[in-house]
N, CA, C and O atoms as a Tinker XYZ file with bonds, in Angstrom:
   420  protein
     1  N    -72.041000  145.995000 -138.109000    73     2
     2  CA   -73.120000  145.053000 -138.262000    64     1     3
     3  C    -73.781000  144.868000 -136.898000    63     2     4     5
     4  O    -73.101000  144.712000 -135.884000    81     3
     5  N    -75.068000  144.885000 -136.886000    73     3     6
     6  CA   -75.789000  144.757000 -135.622000    64     5     7
     7  C    -75.821000  143.308000 -135.151000    63     6     8     9
     8  O    -75.587000  142.382000 -135.928000    81     7
     9  N    -76.111000  143.131000 -133.875000    73     7    10
    10  CA   -76.251000  141.789000 -133.305000    64     9    11
    11  C    -77.358000  141.045000 -134.044000    63    10    12    13
    12  O    -77.224000  139.854000 -134.323000    81    11
    13  N    -78.441000  141.730000 -134.360000    73    11    14
    14  CA   -79.544000  141.108000 -135.104000    64    13    15
    15  C    -79.084000  140.628000 -136.476000    63    14    16    17
    16  O    -79.438000  139.531000 -136.907000    81    15
    17  N    -78.290000  141.457000 -137.161000    73    15    18
    18  CA   -77.795000  141.087000 -138.483000    64    17    19
    19  C    -76.841000  139.897000 -138.401000    63    18    20    21
    20  O    -76.890000  139.006000 -139.250000    81    19
    21  N    -75.985000  139.873000 -137.398000    73    19    22
    22  CA   -75.088000  138.725000 -137.201000    64    21    23
    23  C    -75.916000  137.463000 -136.998000    63    22    24    25
    24  O    -75.647000  136.430000 -137.610000    81    23
    25  N    -76.924000  137.552000 -136.135000    73    23    26
    26  CA   -77.792000  136.408000 -135.886000    64    25    27
    27  C    -78.495000  135.934000 -137.137000    63    26    28    29
    28  O    -78.605000  134.733000 -137.380000    81    27
    29  N    -78.968000  136.873000 -137.927000    73    27    30
    30  CA   -79.659000  136.535000 -139.176000    64    29    31
    31  C    -78.717000  135.802000 -140.132000    63    30    32    33
    32  O    -79.085000  134.784000 -140.718000    81    31
    33  N    -77.513000  136.322000 -140.280000    73    31    34
    34  CA   -76.547000  135.704000 -141.199000    64    33    35
    35  C    -76.108000  134.317000 -140.733000    63    34    36    37
    36  O    -75.847000  133.434000 -141.550000    81    35
    37  N    -76.028000  134.135000 -139.413000    73    35    38
    38  CA   -75.599000  132.850000 -138.881000    64    37    39
    39  C    -76.766000  131.898000 -138.634000    63    38    40    41
    40  O    -76.570000  130.709000 -138.385000    81    39
    41  N    -77.969000  132.432000 -138.704000    73    39    42
    42  CA   -79.144000  131.608000 -138.464000    64    41    43
    43  C    -79.345000  131.264000 -137.000000    63    42    44    45
    44  O    -79.836000  130.185000 -136.667000    81    43
    45  N    -78.960000  132.195000 -136.120000    73    43    46
    46  CA   -79.137000  131.989000 -134.681000    64    45    47
    47  C    -79.842000  133.198000 -134.083000    63    46    48    49
    48  O    -79.907000  134.262000 -134.699000    81    47
    49  N    -80.361000  133.025000 -132.893000    73    47    50
    50  CA   -81.124000  134.090000 -132.256000    64    49    51
    51  C    -80.204000  135.196000 -131.736000    63    50    52    53
    52  O    -79.011000  134.992000 -131.514000    81    51
    53  N    -80.796000  136.359000 -131.552000    73    51    54
    54  CA   -80.060000  137.500000 -130.996000    64    53    55
    55  C    -79.471000  137.168000 -129.616000    63    54    56    57
    56  O    -78.312000  137.490000 -129.359000    81    55
    57  N    -80.251000  136.526000 -128.718000    73    55    58
    58  CA   -79.663000  136.170000 -127.419000    64    57    59
    59  C    -78.447000  135.231000 -127.543000    63    58    60    61
    60  O    -77.510000  135.317000 -126.749000    81    59
    61  N    -78.470000  134.345000 -128.533000    73    59    62
    62  CA   -77.315000  133.451000 -128.744000    64    61    63
    63  C    -76.080000  134.232000 -129.168000    63    62    64    65
    64  O    -74.970000  133.963000 -128.708000    81    63
    65  N    -76.290000  135.205000 -130.054000    73    63    66
    66  CA   -75.169000  136.042000 -130.501000    64    65    67
    67  C    -74.620000  136.837000 -129.321000    63    66    68    69
    68  O    -73.408000  136.902000 -129.117000    81    67
    69  N    -75.516000  137.436000 -128.550000    73    67    70
    70  CA   -75.105000  138.219000 -127.380000    64    69    71
    71  C    -74.326000  137.351000 -126.404000    63    70    72    73
    72  O    -73.322000  137.790000 -125.843000    81    71
    73  N    -74.780000  136.126000 -126.202000    73    71    74
    74  CA   -74.095000  135.198000 -125.292000    64    73    75
    75  C    -72.677000  134.906000 -125.794000    63    74    76    77
    76  O    -71.736000  134.869000 -125.002000    81    75
    77  N    -72.524000  134.698000 -127.101000    73    75    78
    78  CA   -71.200000  134.426000 -127.664000    64    77    79
    79  C    -70.295000  135.660000 -127.578000    63    78    80    81
    80  O    -69.104000  135.543000 -127.289000    81    79
    81  N    -70.860000  136.828000 -127.827000    73    79    82
    82  CA   -70.088000  138.070000 -127.704000    64    81    83
    83  C    -69.607000  138.239000 -126.262000    63    82    84    85
    84  O    -68.451000  138.590000 -126.024000    81    83
    85  N    -70.488000  137.990000 -125.318000    73    83    86
    86  CA   -70.117000  138.089000 -123.901000    64    85    87
    87  C    -69.004000  137.094000 -123.553000    63    86    88    89
    88  O    -68.080000  137.421000 -122.808000    81    87
    89  N    -69.104000  135.882000 -124.098000    73    87    90
    90  CA   -68.079000  134.862000 -123.833000    64    89    91
    91  C    -66.729000  135.278000 -124.422000    63    90    92    93
    92  O    -65.695000  135.133000 -123.768000    81    91
    93  N    -66.736000  135.796000 -125.658000    73    91    94
    94  CA   -65.489000  136.246000 -126.288000    64    93    95
    95  C    -64.881000  137.420000 -125.530000    63    94    96    97
    96  O    -63.664000  137.514000 -125.376000    81    95
    97  N    -65.739000  138.305000 -125.065000    73    95    98
    98  CA   -65.265000  139.446000 -124.283000    64    97    99
    99  C    -64.699000  138.963000 -122.943000    63    98   100   101
   100  O    -63.668000  139.454000 -122.482000    81    99
   101  N    -65.375000  138.008000 -122.332000    73    99   102
   102  CA   -64.919000  137.452000 -121.059000    64   101   103
   103  C    -63.568000  136.764000 -121.158000    63   102   104   105
   104  O    -62.799000  136.735000 -120.197000    81   103
   105  N    -63.285000  136.207000 -122.338000    73   103   106
   106  CA   -61.992000  135.539000 -122.560000    64   105   107
   107  C    -60.908000  136.517000 -122.996000    63   106   108   109
   108  O    -59.763000  136.131000 -123.230000    81   107
   109  N    -61.283000  137.784000 -123.101000    73   107   110
   110  CA   -60.302000  138.799000 -123.491000    64   109   111
   111  C    -59.963000  138.788000 -124.959000    63   110   112   113
   112  O    -58.892000  139.257000 -125.343000    81   111
   113  N    -60.852000  138.260000 -125.804000    73   111   114
   114  CA   -60.574000  138.169000 -127.234000    64   113   115
   115  C    -61.124000  139.355000 -128.018000    63   114   116   117
   116  O    -60.624000  139.676000 -129.097000    81   115
   117  N    -62.154000  140.006000 -127.477000    73   115   118
   118  CA   -62.732000  141.181000 -128.113000    64   117   119
   119  C    -63.029000  142.237000 -127.061000    63   118   120   121
   120  O    -63.118000  141.945000 -125.869000    81   119
   121  N    -63.180000  143.468000 -127.528000    73   119   122
   122  CA   -63.652000  144.548000 -126.667000    64   121   123
   123  C    -64.892000  145.138000 -127.327000    63   122   124   125
   124  O    -65.055000  145.104000 -128.546000    81   123
   125  N    -65.746000  145.673000 -126.489000    73   123   126
   126  CA   -66.980000  146.301000 -126.953000    64   125   127
   127  C    -66.840000  147.800000 -126.726000    63   126   128   129
   128  O    -66.538000  148.231000 -125.613000    81   127
   129  N    -67.054000  148.596000 -127.764000    73   127   130
   130  CA   -66.974000  150.048000 -127.668000    64   129   131
   131  C    -68.335000  150.610000 -128.054000    63   130   132   133
   132  O    -68.843000  150.345000 -129.144000    81   131
   133  N    -68.913000  151.379000 -127.161000    73   131   134
   134  CA   -70.244000  151.928000 -127.409000    64   133   135
   135  C    -70.219000  152.899000 -128.581000    63   134   136   137
   136  O    -69.316000  153.729000 -128.687000    81   135
   137  N    -71.195000  152.796000 -129.446000    73   135   138
   138  CA   -71.346000  153.695000 -130.576000    64   137   139
   139  C    -71.796000  155.054000 -130.037000    63   138   140   141
   140  O    -72.862000  155.146000 -129.429000    81   139
   141  N    -71.003000  156.110000 -130.249000    73   139   142
   142  CA   -71.366000  157.420000 -129.698000    64   141   143
   143  C    -72.646000  158.005000 -130.306000    63   142   144   145
   144  O    -73.296000  158.851000 -129.693000    81   143
   145  N    -73.003000  157.551000 -131.508000    73   143   146
   146  CA   -74.199000  158.064000 -132.178000    64   145   147
   147  C    -75.462000  157.299000 -131.802000    63   146   148   149
   148  O    -76.570000  157.823000 -131.920000    81   147
   149  N    -75.291000  156.050000 -131.347000    73   147   150
   150  CA   -76.439000  155.217000 -130.975000    64   149   151
   151  C    -76.047000  154.429000 -129.737000    63   150   152   153
   152  O    -75.346000  153.421000 -129.835000    81   151
   153  N    -76.487000  154.875000 -128.595000    73   151   154
   154  CA   -76.079000  154.277000 -127.315000    64   153   155
   155  C    -76.514000  152.818000 -127.178000    63   154   156   157
   156  O    -75.992000  152.094000 -126.330000    81   155
   157  N    -77.468000  152.380000 -128.005000    73   155   158
   158  CA   -77.909000  150.981000 -127.950000    64   157   159
   159  C    -76.969000  150.059000 -128.708000    63   158   160   161
   160  O    -77.001000  148.845000 -128.511000    81   159
   161  N    -76.135000  150.620000 -129.570000    73   159   162
   162  CA   -75.252000  149.829000 -130.426000    64   161   163
   163  C    -73.811000  149.894000 -129.919000    63   162   164   165
   164  O    -73.430000  150.824000 -129.208000    81   163
   165  N    -73.030000  148.905000 -130.293000    73   163   166
   166  CA   -71.615000  148.868000 -129.909000    64   165   167
   167  C    -70.788000  148.329000 -131.071000    63   166   168   169
   168  O    -71.274000  147.563000 -131.902000    81   167
   169  N    -69.542000  148.745000 -131.104000    73   167   170
   170  CA   -68.576000  148.205000 -132.055000    64   169   171
   171  C    -67.790000  147.114000 -131.343000    63   170   172   173
   172  O    -67.539000  147.202000 -130.142000    81   171
   173  N    -67.405000  146.087000 -132.092000    73   171   174
   174  CA   -66.584000  145.013000 -131.542000    64   173   175
   175  C    -65.219000  145.067000 -132.204000    63   174   176   177
   176  O    -65.112000  145.178000 -133.425000    81   175
   177  N    -64.178000  144.988000 -131.388000    73   175   178
   178  CA   -62.806000  144.976000 -131.891000    64   177   179
   179  C    -62.057000  143.807000 -131.274000    63   178   180   181
   180  O    -62.288000  143.445000 -130.120000    81   179
   181  N    -61.153000  143.220000 -132.059000    73   179   182
   182  CA   -60.279000  142.188000 -131.516000    64   181   183
   183  C    -59.259000  142.831000 -130.587000    63   182   184   185
   184  O    -58.750000  143.915000 -130.870000    81   183
   185  N    -58.965000  142.170000 -129.491000    73   183   186
   186  CA   -57.840000  142.561000 -128.647000    64   185   187
   187  C    -56.580000  141.978000 -129.279000    63   186   188   189
   188  O    -56.668000  141.234000 -130.256000    81   187
   189  N    -55.421000  142.301000 -128.740000    73   187   190
   190  CA   -54.185000  141.693000 -129.240000    64   189   191
   191  C    -54.252000  140.170000 -129.107000    63   190   192   193
   192  O    -53.827000  139.440000 -130.003000    81   191
   193  N    -54.788000  139.703000 -127.980000    73   191   194
   194  CA   -54.960000  138.262000 -127.762000    64   193   195
   195  C    -55.883000  137.669000 -128.831000    63   194   196   197
   196  O    -55.616000  136.585000 -129.350000    81   195
   197  N    -56.964000  138.375000 -129.157000    73   195   198
   198  CA   -57.899000  137.916000 -130.183000    64   197   199
   199  C    -57.271000  137.888000 -131.562000    63   198   200   201
   200  O    -57.498000  136.957000 -132.335000    81   199
   201  N    -56.471000  138.921000 -131.875000    73   199   202
   202  CA   -55.781000  138.969000 -133.169000    64   201   203
   203  C    -54.793000  137.819000 -133.287000    63   202   204   205
   204  O    -54.690000  137.176000 -134.331000    81   203
   205  N    -54.065000  137.568000 -132.201000    73   203   206
   206  CA   -53.079000  136.492000 -132.210000    64   205   207
   207  C    -53.767000  135.137000 -132.426000    63   206   208   209
   208  O    -53.293000  134.318000 -133.212000    81   207
   209  N    -54.877000  134.905000 -131.732000    73   207   210
   210  CA   -55.612000  133.654000 -131.880000    64   209   211
   211  C    -56.163000  133.516000 -133.301000    63   210   212   213
   212  O    -56.100000  132.436000 -133.889000    81   211
   213  N    -56.699000  134.602000 -133.850000    73   211   214
   214  CA   -57.212000  134.580000 -135.216000    64   213   215
   215  C    -56.093000  134.244000 -136.201000    63   214   216   217
   216  O    -56.288000  133.437000 -137.110000    81   215
   217  N    -54.942000  134.850000 -136.025000    73   215   218
   218  CA   -53.794000  134.552000 -136.893000    64   217   219
   219  C    -53.392000  133.085000 -136.786000    63   218   220   221
   220  O    -53.071000  132.454000 -137.794000    81   219
   221  N    -53.408000  132.536000 -135.569000    73   219   222
   222  CA   -53.060000  131.122000 -135.372000    64   221   223
   223  C    -54.057000  130.208000 -136.072000    63   222   224   225
   224  O    -53.671000  129.212000 -136.684000    81   223
   225  N    -55.335000  130.546000 -135.981000    73   223   226
   226  CA   -56.372000  129.727000 -136.618000    64   225   227
   227  C    -56.234000  129.777000 -138.138000    63   226   228   229
   228  O    -56.324000  128.748000 -138.809000    81   227
   229  N    -56.016000  130.970000 -138.676000    73   227   230
   230  CA   -55.836000  131.103000 -140.127000    64   229   231
   231  C    -54.622000  130.312000 -140.579000    63   230   232   233
   232  O    -54.676000  129.628000 -141.601000    81   231
   233  N    -53.527000  130.394000 -139.831000    73   231   234
   234  CA   -52.317000  129.634000 -140.164000    64   233   235
   235  C    -52.601000  128.128000 -140.129000    63   234   236   237
   236  O    -52.170000  127.395000 -141.019000    81   235
   237  N    -53.319000  127.671000 -139.113000    73   235   238
   238  CA   -53.664000  126.247000 -138.981000    64   237   239
   239  C    -54.477000  125.777000 -140.189000    63   238   240   241
   240  O    -54.187000  124.725000 -140.759000    81   239
   241  N    -55.498000  126.555000 -140.581000    73   239   242
   242  CA   -56.317000  126.167000 -141.731000    64   241   243
   243  C    -55.512000  126.179000 -143.022000    63   242   244   245
   244  O    -55.687000  125.309000 -143.876000    81   243
   245  N    -54.632000  127.161000 -143.164000    73   243   246
   246  CA   -53.787000  127.229000 -144.350000    64   245   247
   247  C    -52.907000  125.970000 -144.441000    63   246   248   249
   248  O    -52.810000  125.346000 -145.497000    81   247
   249  N    -52.278000  125.613000 -143.331000    73   247   250
   250  CA   -51.437000  124.409000 -143.309000    64   249   251
   251  C    -52.265000  123.153000 -143.584000    63   250   252   253
   252  O    -51.807000  122.241000 -144.273000    81   251
   253  N    -53.477000  123.109000 -143.048000    73   251   254
   254  CA   -54.352000  121.954000 -143.278000    64   253   255
   255  C    -54.701000  121.809000 -144.751000    63   254   256   257
   256  O    -54.726000  120.696000 -145.276000    81   255
   257  N    -54.971000  122.934000 -145.428000    73   255   258
   258  CA   -55.289000  122.869000 -146.846000    64   257   259
   259  C    -54.078000  122.460000 -147.678000    63   258   260   261
   260  O    -54.222000  121.759000 -148.679000    81   259
   261  N    -52.897000  122.891000 -147.275000    73   259   262
   262  CA   -51.684000  122.459000 -147.973000    64   261   263
   263  C    -51.520000  120.948000 -147.826000    63   262   264   265
   264  O    -51.218000  120.256000 -148.798000    81   263
   265  N    -51.721000  120.434000 -146.599000    73   263   266
   266  CA   -51.641000  118.987000 -146.371000    64   265   267
   267  C    -52.705000  118.250000 -147.175000    63   266   268   269
   268  O    -52.428000  117.206000 -147.765000    81   267
   269  N    -53.925000  118.792000 -147.201000    73   267   270
   270  CA   -55.009000  118.154000 -147.932000    64   269   271
   271  C    -54.711000  118.105000 -149.427000    63   270   272   273
   272  O    -54.953000  117.094000 -150.086000    81   271
   273  N    -54.184000  119.207000 -149.953000    73   271   274
   274  CA   -53.840000  119.250000 -151.372000    64   273   275
   275  C    -52.751000  118.229000 -151.692000    63   274   276   277
   276  O    -52.790000  117.567000 -152.729000    81   275
   277  N    -51.795000  118.115000 -150.799000    73   275   278
   278  CA   -50.719000  117.136000 -150.978000    64   277   279
   279  C    -51.285000  115.711000 -150.983000    63   278   280   281
   280  O    -50.855000  114.864000 -151.766000    81   279
   281  N    -52.245000  115.463000 -150.105000    73   279   282
   282  CA   -52.852000  114.133000 -150.004000    64   281   283
   283  C    -53.766000  113.836000 -151.192000    63   282   284   285
   284  O    -53.700000  112.749000 -151.765000    81   283
   285  N    -54.617000  114.794000 -151.565000    73   283   286
   286  CA   -55.599000  114.569000 -152.617000    64   285   287
   287  C    -55.021000  114.706000 -154.026000    63   286   288   289
   288  O    -55.450000  114.021000 -154.955000    81   287
   289  N    -54.053000  115.587000 -154.167000    73   287   290
   290  CA   -53.549000  115.901000 -155.498000    64   289   291
   291  C    -54.300000  117.099000 -156.068000    63   290   292   293
   292  O    -55.389000  117.451000 -155.615000    81   291
   293  N    -53.689000  117.706000 -157.067000    73   291   294
   294  CA   -54.226000  118.945000 -157.656000    64   293   295
   295  C    -55.630000  118.761000 -158.222000    63   294   296   297
   296  O    -56.516000  119.566000 -157.938000    81   295
   297  N    -55.844000  117.728000 -159.007000    73   295   298
   298  CA   -57.136000  117.534000 -159.670000    64   297   299
   299  C    -58.267000  117.283000 -158.669000    63   298   300   301
   300  O    -59.328000  117.901000 -158.761000    81   299
   301  N    -58.040000  116.379000 -157.718000    73   299   302
   302  CA   -59.076000  116.102000 -156.721000    64   301   303
   303  C    -59.343000  117.316000 -155.834000    63   302   304   305
   304  O    -60.476000  117.531000 -155.405000    81   303
   305  N    -58.311000  118.109000 -155.558000    73   303   306
   306  CA   -58.496000  119.307000 -154.747000    64   305   307
   307  C    -59.373000  120.314000 -155.494000    63   306   308   309
   308  O    -60.248000  120.940000 -154.897000    81   307
   309  N    -59.139000  120.467000 -156.794000    73   307   310
   310  CA   -59.977000  121.373000 -157.597000    64   309   311
   311  C    -61.428000  120.870000 -157.626000    63   310   312   313
   312  O    -62.366000  121.664000 -157.554000    81   311
   313  N    -61.601000  119.566000 -157.730000    73   311   314
   314  CA   -62.953000  118.979000 -157.716000    64   313   315
   315  C    -63.621000  119.239000 -156.372000    63   314   316   317
   316  O    -64.794000  119.607000 -156.323000    81   315
   317  N    -62.882000  119.049000 -155.281000    73   315   318
   318  CA   -63.425000  119.297000 -153.951000    64   317   319
   319  C    -63.857000  120.759000 -153.798000    63   318   320   321
   320  O    -64.944000  121.034000 -153.292000    81   319
   321  N    -63.022000  121.680000 -154.227000    73   319   322
   322  CA   -63.340000  123.105000 -154.136000    64   321   323
   323  C    -64.577000  123.425000 -154.966000    63   322   324   325
   324  O    -65.452000  124.166000 -154.517000    81   323
   325  N    -64.654000  122.872000 -156.171000    73   323   326
   326  CA   -65.812000  123.110000 -157.033000    64   325   327
   327  C    -67.088000  122.589000 -156.381000    63   326   328   329
   328  O    -68.113000  123.271000 -156.394000    81   327
   329  N    -67.033000  121.384000 -155.809000    73   327   330
   330  CA   -68.211000  120.799000 -155.178000    64   329   331
   331  C    -68.606000  121.542000 -153.903000    63   330   332   333
   332  O    -69.794000  121.730000 -153.643000    81   331
   333  N    -67.632000  121.963000 -153.111000    73   331   334
   334  CA   -67.946000  122.730000 -151.899000    64   333   335
   335  C    -68.560000  124.072000 -152.255000    63   334   336   337
   336  O    -69.464000  124.544000 -151.566000    81   335
   337  N    -68.079000  124.687000 -153.320000    73   335   338
   338  CA   -68.638000  125.956000 -153.781000    64   337   339
   339  C    -70.086000  125.758000 -154.231000    63   338   340   341
   340  O    -70.962000  126.565000 -153.921000    81   339
   341  N    -70.319000  124.677000 -154.962000    73   339   342
   342  CA   -71.673000  124.363000 -155.425000    64   341   343
   343  C    -72.596000  124.086000 -154.239000    63   342   344   345
   344  O    -73.745000  124.530000 -154.232000    81   343
   345  N    -72.108000  123.362000 -153.243000    73   343   346
   346  CA   -72.892000  123.068000 -152.047000    64   345   347
   347  C    -73.208000  124.348000 -151.281000    63   346   348   349
   348  O    -74.328000  124.527000 -150.803000    81   347
   349  N    -72.233000  125.232000 -151.164000    73   347   350
   350  CA   -72.447000  126.513000 -150.487000    64   349   351
   351  C    -73.522000  127.323000 -151.200000    63   350   352   353
   352  O    -74.404000  127.893000 -150.557000    81   351
   353  N    -73.451000  127.373000 -152.530000    73   351   354
   354  CA   -74.466000  128.090000 -153.299000    64   353   355
   355  C    -75.853000  127.497000 -153.049000    63   354   356   357
   356  O    -76.821000  128.234000 -152.867000    81   355
   357  N    -75.946000  126.177000 -153.040000    73   355   358
   358  CA   -77.222000  125.504000 -152.801000    64   357   359
   359  C    -77.763000  125.838000 -151.411000    63   358   360   361
   360  O    -78.933000  126.192000 -151.267000    81   359
   361  N    -76.917000  125.727000 -150.394000    73   359   362
   362  CA   -77.373000  125.992000 -149.024000    64   361   363
   363  C    -77.790000  127.446000 -148.844000    63   362   364   365
   364  O    -78.778000  127.728000 -148.167000    81   363
   365  N    -77.043000  128.372000 -149.445000    73   363   366
   366  CA   -77.423000  129.785000 -149.379000    64   365   367
   367  C    -78.751000  130.026000 -150.090000    63   366   368   369
   368  O    -79.605000  130.763000 -149.598000    81   367
   369  N    -78.912000  129.401000 -151.242000    73   367   370
   370  CA   -80.154000  129.533000 -151.990000    64   369   371
   371  C    -81.323000  128.959000 -151.198000    63   370   372   373
   372  O    -82.400000  129.552000 -151.147000    81   371
   373  N    -81.106000  127.819000 -150.590000    73   371   374
   374  CA   -82.158000  127.179000 -149.785000    64   373   375
   375  C    -82.539000  128.081000 -148.605000    63   374   376   377
   376  O    -83.723000  128.273000 -148.327000    81   375
   377  N    -81.552000  128.624000 -147.925000    73   375   378
   378  CA   -81.821000  129.505000 -146.781000    64   377   379
   379  C    -82.584000  130.747000 -147.234000    63   378   380   381
   380  O    -83.518000  131.178000 -146.558000    81   379
   381  N    -82.199000  131.322000 -148.362000    73   379   382
   382  CA   -82.884000  132.513000 -148.878000    64   381   383
   383  C    -84.317000  132.200000 -149.275000    63   382   384   385
   384  O    -85.220000  133.001000 -149.035000    81   383
   385  N    -84.530000  131.036000 -149.883000    73   383   386
   386  CA   -85.871000  130.648000 -150.286000    64   385   387
   387  C    -86.751000  130.330000 -149.077000    63   386   388   389
   388  O    -87.946000  130.625000 -149.075000    81   387
   389  N    -86.151000  129.729000 -148.054000    73   387   390
   390  CA   -86.929000  129.412000 -146.852000    64   389   391
   391  C    -87.383000  130.680000 -146.157000    63   390   392   393
   392  O    -88.484000  130.735000 -145.608000    81   391
   393  N    -86.539000  131.700000 -146.180000    73   391   394
   394  CA   -86.936000  132.991000 -145.601000    64   393   395
   395  C    -88.089000  133.597000 -146.390000    63   394   396   397
   396  O    -88.967000  134.249000 -145.826000    81   395
   397  N    -88.076000  133.371000 -147.715000    73   395   398
   398  CA   -89.128000  133.916000 -148.568000    64   397   399
   399  C    -90.294000  132.960000 -148.759000    63   398   400   401
   400  O    -91.298000  133.327000 -149.372000    81   399
   401  N    -90.179000  131.743000 -148.247000    73   399   402
   402  CA   -91.285000  130.788000 -148.313000    64   401   403
   403  C    -91.189000  129.766000 -149.429000    63   402   404   405
   404  O    -92.015000  128.856000 -149.485000    81   403
   405  N    -90.219000  129.879000 -150.313000    73   403   406
   406  CA   -90.111000  128.917000 -151.416000    64   405   407
   407  C    -88.933000  127.994000 -151.228000    63   406   408   409
   408  O    -88.172000  128.124000 -150.270000    81   407
   409  N    -88.788000  127.069000 -152.141000    73   407   410
   410  CA   -87.667000  126.116000 -152.101000    64   409   411
   411  C    -86.914000  126.206000 -153.422000    63   410   412   413
   412  O    -87.524000  126.411000 -154.471000    81   411
   413  N    -85.572000  126.053000 -153.378000    73   411   414
   414  CA   -84.804000  126.044000 -154.626000    64   413   415
   415  C    -85.020000  124.735000 -155.366000    63   414   416   417
   416  O    -85.402000  123.727000 -154.772000    81   415
   417  N    -84.771000  124.763000 -156.661000    73   415   418
   418  CA   -84.887000  123.544000 -157.472000    64   417   419
   419  C    -83.551000  122.878000 -157.598000    63   418   420
   420  O    -83.440000  121.835000 -158.244000    81   419
């Protein structure tokens, strides 16, 4: 995925994406490998440090959801998931319509 495509999906500018990539690389979390077919493009890979941090974050979120489910209960958790899914669909639809000039109903 290109830097432009990442920026488009996240709704941020190309320079912002480049700045974040540089910061992640500077922290030793990713490496940049030049694409041999297109010298202007690069592949991004997690370093071992980056993989470890990603695993820790995923574990933290998993534990948080288990705690949340325990606190809310099964029914409220299903309702929360349904509503968050609906909200995500709405926001994606709104973003797509704004790019095309219209608004969702």
